[in-house]
N, C-alpha and C positions, 0 to 999 in steps of 0.2 A: 295903585300901581307899585308894583316892586321890581327893583333893579337885581339883575342877576350879573355875574361875573363869567367870563370867558374860562373853560375848562383848559384850553391850549389853545395855540394860534392857528390850528388845523381844524378844530372842531368848536364851531360858534353855536353858544347856547343863547337863547333868547335874552336880549340884554333889558327887557323891558316887557311887563306882563300888564294886560288890561283885562279884568274879570268883568263881564256883562251880565252875569246872573241876576235876574230879578229887575231887568231893566226893561223900558217899554221900547218898541222900535225907534220911536222919537227921541227918547234919552240916550239909547245905544248909538243913535247915529250921531247925535251932539257929541257924546264922548268920543267915539271913534274919531273925528275929524281933530279933535283936541289933541287926543293921543298922539295921531299919526303926525300931526305938526309938531309936537314936542320930541318925538323920537328923530324926527328928520333934522330939526334943529340941533339936537344933541350928536349927531352923525352915527346913530345907532344902524347897525347892518341887519339885524334879525329881531323881530318882536314876536309876542304871542297873544292873541286875543282869544280869550275863553267865552265861548257861546254858550255851552251845555248842550247836552244832547236831546233835550225835549221830554226827559222821563216824567216831569211835573206837567206835562200836558195831557188833556185827555185822550189825544190820538198818538201820544208819544212821538212826536214831531217837533224837531226844534223850530221855533218861529224867528228866533234871531239868526242862526247860523246862513240861511239862504240870503237874507237881508244884507248881511255884512259882506258875504261874498259877491253880491251884486254890486255892492258900493266899491269894494277892491277891484272888480273887473273895470267898472265905469271909470275910475281914477288910473288904472292901468297897471296896478301893483300886482307882483307875483307872488303866489301863495299856496300853500297846501295843508292838509290835514296834519295834526300833530302826531307824532308816533304813539302806538298804543299805550305804552307805559308812560306817557306823558300828557295825557288828555285825549288821545285818539280823535273821534269824530266830533267831540266836543270843544275842540281847539283849533284854532287855525294859526299856522307860522306864516309870517309875512316878512318877504326879503326887501329891503329898503335898497 
């Protein structure tokens, strides 16, 4: 996990980043819940979760991204893909 600072008060950048490259679904799920709890306890407003785009899978599809998005949906979080120059489809920005 890496902590970022805000660029200015109008442009929030992710304050905490979780990189799930190489994790199994089970490991990613466990880490995600710990990460979300930690971010909420510290009153962070925006976080980034890196899932990867699936380039290392035989079918070039991300396994973790839809799994993480389902969890975020079930838990009621608002999220979107990261901007192309900041991870694009391989990263999710979550608003807390």
